[in-house]
C-alpha positions as CSV (number, residue, x, y, z in Angstrom):
1,M,-34.9,87.9,47.9
2,V,-32.5,86.5,45.3
3,S,-32.4,87.4,41.6
4,T,-30.4,85.5,39.2
5,F,-29.2,86.1,35.6
6,E,-26.9,84.8,33.0
7,F,-24.5,86.7,30.8
8,S,-23.5,83.7,28.8
9,E,-23.7,80.0,29.2
10,N,-21.0,79.8,31.9
11,V,-21.2,83.3,33.4
12,V,-24.0,83.7,36.0
13,G,-24.9,86.3,38.5
14,I,-26.8,86.5,41.8
15,M,-28.2,89.6,43.4
16,I,-29.2,89.4,47.1
17,D,-31.3,92.2,48.6
18,S,-32.6,90.6,51.8
19,N,-30.9,89.3,55.0
20,V,-29.2,86.0,54.5
21,D,-30.2,83.0,56.6
22,D,-29.7,79.3,56.3
23,E,-32.7,78.9,53.9
24,L,-31.6,81.6,51.6
25,L,-28.0,80.3,51.6
26,E,-29.3,76.9,50.6
27,E,-31.3,78.4,47.8
28,V,-28.1,80.2,46.5
29,H,-26.0,77.0,46.8
30,T,-28.6,74.9,45.0
31,F,-28.7,77.4,42.2
32,I,-24.9,77.3,41.9
33,E,-24.7,73.5,42.0
34,D,-27.3,73.3,39.2
35,K,-25.0,75.5,37.1
36,F,-22.1,73.1,37.8
37,V,-24.2,70.2,36.3
38,K,-24.7,72.3,33.1
39,D,-21.2,73.6,32.8
40,D,-18.0,72.1,34.2
41,K,-16.8,75.6,35.4
42,I,-18.6,78.9,35.9
43,N,-17.7,82.5,36.5
44,L,-19.9,83.8,39.3
45,L,-20.8,87.4,40.0
46,V,-22.5,88.1,43.3
47,E,-24.0,91.5,44.3
48,I,-25.1,92.0,47.8
49,K,-27.2,95.2,48.3
50,P,-26.3,97.7,51.0
51,G,-27.8,97.0,54.4
52,V,-28.1,93.2,53.9
53,D,-27.3,91.4,57.2
54,I,-25.1,88.3,56.8
55,P,-24.3,86.5,60.1
56,V,-20.7,85.3,60.5
57,I,-21.9,81.6,60.7
58,I,-23.5,82.1,57.3
59,V,-20.3,83.5,55.9
60,L,-18.3,80.5,57.2
61,K,-20.8,78.1,55.7
62,D,-20.5,79.8,52.4
63,L,-16.7,79.8,52.6
64,L,-16.7,76.0,53.2
65,F,-19.0,75.6,50.2
66,K,-16.6,77.6,48.0
67,L,-13.6,75.7,49.2
68,S,-15.3,72.3,48.6
69,H,-16.2,73.4,45.0
70,N,-13.1,75.5,44.2
71,R,-12.4,73.4,41.0
72,C,-15.8,74.5,39.6
73,F,-15.0,78.2,39.5
74,M,-13.0,79.9,36.8
């Protein structure tokens, strides 16, 4: 499960408390991309609860997402 919150208009947070698969990663990426439309750049806080399983392939996909959007993060 993913919970999201906003500290201010360009500071957003995501809390993940379930194992991450392709579907969940897509949900997170969609949320982040929606914030890019609203604000040119965002500060992002991600909290992953203890015990959450994230396969290496998911970590690599997330890294590629971050690299392709690096200009959008403060």
